[in-house]
N, C-alpha and C positions, 0 to 999 in steps of 0.2 A: 094181806099180804108183807113179806120180808125183805129187803135185799140190801146188803151190803158188799162196800167196790170202791176202788180208788176212782176220785172223779178226774178232770184235767188238769185242777190244781193240784194233783199229786195227794189230795187231801181222801181220808175213810169217810163215805157217804154212806149213812144209813138212812133207808126209805120202810115208810110200813110200822110198823108195830112189832117192837123188840120185848118178848113176853117169854115166856117161861117154853114154848114149845119152839121157841126162835135160839133161846139164848146158846145153845153148844154151836149151830150155825155162827154165829156172831161171834165164840168165845173161838172157834177154830180159826176163823180169819184172823184176829187180831192175836191167837198165838203167833201168826209169823211176822207182826211188824215188829219191828226195832226201831231206836232213835226216836226223834219228838216224832209224835202221833197227833193231828189234826183232824179232830173227828167233824165232821160237817153230819148236821141235824137238823137241817132245814127242811127236810122231807121227813124225820119221824113225826108221826101219828101220835104215841104211846107207847110209854115204858112202865115195864112193871118192876117188882122186887126183883126177878130173876135178870134183868136187862141191868139193872141198879150194880148187881154182882158179877157181872163180864165185866163192866166199865173200871170197877175197883180192882177186881185180879189184876187186871192191865194194866190201870196206874199204879198200883204196886213191885209190879215186875218191869216196866218203862225207870220206876223212882228207883230203883235201884242202880239202873246205868245213870242217873241225875238227870232224866231227860221227862217223862210223864205223859200224859194227856191234853189237849187244849181242847175245848168245846166251843165251835164257831157257828153262829147261825141259829140258835135256840130258840123255838118260838116259846110264847107263854105259859103254854100251858105244861111243856116238857121242863120249864125252867122251876114253875110251881112246887113238880115234885121235886127236882133239889133242893129247892129250898124246905120244904117239908120234912125230905130225911135227912138235912144235914149237908147234903154232899154239895151245897155250893158252895162251902168251905172248905172241899179237898182238891176241885176245881179249878182252873184258869176255865170260866166261861164268859163269851160273848155272846148278847140276844142280836134275834132275827129281827136288821132293822128293815120297817114297812114303810 
């Protein structure tokens, strides 16, 4: 199951699994976001290459307006995906504190 919405802090919170089946839903939501976007990934369990594509497309669009994505509360498994793909060099990432 996947969900995406704004949390009480005004961050975009993703939960569940962001894979090819959910990429269009995530992209449609993120396409409506402008300005600085903070993604809270504390409850995200899995991300596929399709999910990485969603984040990259959104980041590039927001960077054209001098903002971009900031990823917070990233767990170690999701952080490994960013490191293996080289995306850790693209995004401002804050790890989940235990």
